[in-house]
N, C-alpha and C positions, 0 to 999 in steps of 0.2 A: 443545436450544434456544439456550443461551448461546454454545456452540461455534459454531453456524450464524451467529449473530448476529455473532461475531467473525470468522469468515470472510468474510461480507459487509461487515463493516465495512472490513476489509483490502483488499477489492477497491475499495470506495469510496475508499481511499487512493490508488489509481492515478488517479482523476479528477482530482485537483486539481494535480500536478505536470503532467499533460497539459493541463489547462486553463490553467494559468499559462504553461507554454511557447508554447502557440498563442494565448494572450490579449494578447500583446505581440509587435510586429513593428516594422521600421523606419518603416511607415507610420502606427504608433500602436496605440492599444488596440483590442481586438476584445472589446467587453462580453459578447456570448454566451459566449464560452469563459471569460471571467473570472467570469460568473455561473455556469457550470458548474463551475468551480473551487471557488467559494464553497458550492454546492449539496452537492459532494462531501465537502467539509470537515465541514459541518453533519450530513449523514447518516452519514459515518464515525464521528464523534465520539459521535452518538445511539447508534449500534448498540455502540460501545465501552462506553458507560454500561451498556447492557443486559447485555452480556457480563460486566462486573465484577461483576454482583452475584453471580455464583456461581463466576467464575473469579478465581484470585488476581489483585491488580493487576499485579504483577511480570510474570506469565506471560501476562496479557492483553496488556500493552503491548508486550512483546517480541514476541509473536506477530503482534500488529496491526502494528507496524513492520516485521517481517519480510516479511509477506505483501505489504505496501505496496512494501518495498525490491525484492523479487524480481519483482513485477508491473511496477514501473516500469522495472527492468533490461530485462525482455524486451519491454516496449514501446518503450523508447528505441531497441532494435536493429531491431525491426519497422517502427516508425513514422517513426523520425529517422535511421536509418542509423548509429546509434553502434556502436563497435567491439565486435566479437563474438570477443574473443580467449580462449583456452583459460584464461589467468590469470584473466580476469573470471568466467568460468563456474565455475571451481574455487572463487573466493571466494563467488560466490552460492550454489554446493553446501553450503559451510560455513553460510551463513545458513538454509538449508533443513534441514541436519540439526540447526540449533539449535531450530529451530521443531517439527520432530518429536519432537525430545528432550523439549521443554518440554510438549508433548502428552502424551507417553507418562509423563513424571514428575509429571504433574498429579493431583491427587486426584478 
């Protein structure tokens, strides 16, 4: 249950950077996207709270931010045309290895 909450919390972490990116443009604020970002932040934090009841805080936080980082990396490439270089993918693979390692090493 707690690991599932942590996974979903990590997915909600994708929402707020996307919402913030789309929430402001040269023409001004886009309140729907900013609200989406705020809701994503709240949901992500609430699920992290649930996850930390059984998962060590350091592990939960590292996995949470790692899922968020990897997800936003992929979304940046897919949605915003960000660079998809081998160097960037290698670094993200290191993050994924850390997430998997923390899951394996947790009690």
